[in-house]
C-alpha positions in Angstrom: 10.3 -15.7 -27.0 10.1 -18.4 -24.2 10.7 -17.5 -20.6 14.5 -18.6 -20.6 15.1 -16.5 -23.7 13.4 -13.5 -22.2 15.7 -13.6 -18.8 18.5 -14.3 -20.8 17.8 -11.2 -23.1 16.8 -8.9 -19.7 20.2 -9.9 -18.2 22.1 -9.2 -21.3 20.4 -5.7 -21.9 20.9 -5.0 -18.1 25.0 -5.9 -18.5 24.8 -3.2 -21.3 22.8 -0.6 -19.2 25.0 -0.7 -16.4 28.2 -0.5 -18.2 27.3 2.4 -20.0 24.5 4.6 -18.4 24.7 7.3 -15.9 23.2 6.5 -12.3 20.6 7.5 -9.8 22.0 8.2 -6.5 20.1 8.4 -3.3 19.9 11.1 -1.0 22.6 9.6 1.2 24.8 8.6 -1.7 24.7 12.1 -3.1 26.3 13.3 0.0 29.4 11.3 -0.8 32.3 12.5 -3.1 33.3 9.2 -4.3 31.1 8.5 -7.2 33.8 7.9 -9.6 34.6 4.6 -7.3 31.0 3.6 -6.9 30.3 4.1 -10.7 33.7 1.8 -11.3 32.1 -0.8 -8.8 28.8 -1.2 -10.5 29.9 -0.9 -14.1 32.6 -3.8 -13.4 30.2 -5.8 -10.7 30.5 -9.4 -11.1 29.4 -11.0 -7.7 25.5 -12.0 -8.3 25.0 -14.3 -5.5 22.1 -12.4 -4.4 20.5 -11.9 -7.6 17.8 -14.2 -7.3 16.3 -13.4 -10.9 19.4 -14.0 -12.4 19.1 -11.1 -14.8 21.7 -9.2 -13.2 19.6 -6.4 -11.8 20.6 -6.3 -8.4 24.1 -6.0 -6.4 25.6 -5.5 -3.2 29.1 -4.4 -2.1 31.0 -2.6 0.7 33.1 0.2 0.8 34.7 1.1 4.3 32.3 -1.1 6.1 29.6 1.0 4.6 27.0 -1.4 2.6 25.4 -0.6 -0.7 23.1 -2.1 -3.4 22.2 -1.0 -6.8 19.2 -2.0 -8.4 17.5 -1.8 -12.0 13.8 -1.0 -12.3 12.1 -1.4 -15.4 9.6 1.1 -16.2 7.1 1.7 -18.9 4.7 4.5 -19.7 2.4 3.0 -17.2 4.7 2.4 -14.4 6.5 -1.2 -13.8 7.2 -2.8 -17.0 6.0 -6.1 -17.4 8.4 -7.1 -20.5 12.0 -6.2 -19.4 13.2 -8.2 -22.1 11.8 -5.6 -24.9 14.1 -2.3 -25.1 11.3 -0.7 -27.2 8.8 -0.7 -24.2 10.9 -0.8 -21.2 13.0 2.1 -19.7 15.6 1.2 -17.1 16.4 2.9 -14.0 19.5 2.2 -12.2 19.7 3.6 -8.5 22.7 3.4 -6.1 21.7 3.4 -2.6 22.7 2.8 1.0 21.3 -0.6 2.1 20.0 1.3 5.0 17.8 3.7 2.5 16.3 0.6 1.4 14.1 -0.9 4.0 12.2 -3.2 2.0 14.9 -5.7 1.8 14.8 -5.6 5.7 18.4 -4.4 6.3 
């Protein structure tokens, strides 16, 4: 499989995962009582302007002037997966958090 095909397959798997799975909530998001709303936004998310990989593994949104992100991480038995296009070796983890909880993005 070439790099383009791998990226397209990863995007397809991410779309399926995002639409059909439970999510991990950050400590601050767990304190909120609107998980149903957050889940609906993530499941139906379609604004991928900030998704540099174009694999639909990252998104940003805002509710009542509070900024959120969701991100999919790719894991295998040893940590970060090197082949997110292969569902036999890669486990996905989607986390919803406040942008302020994700300092490495510079927020």
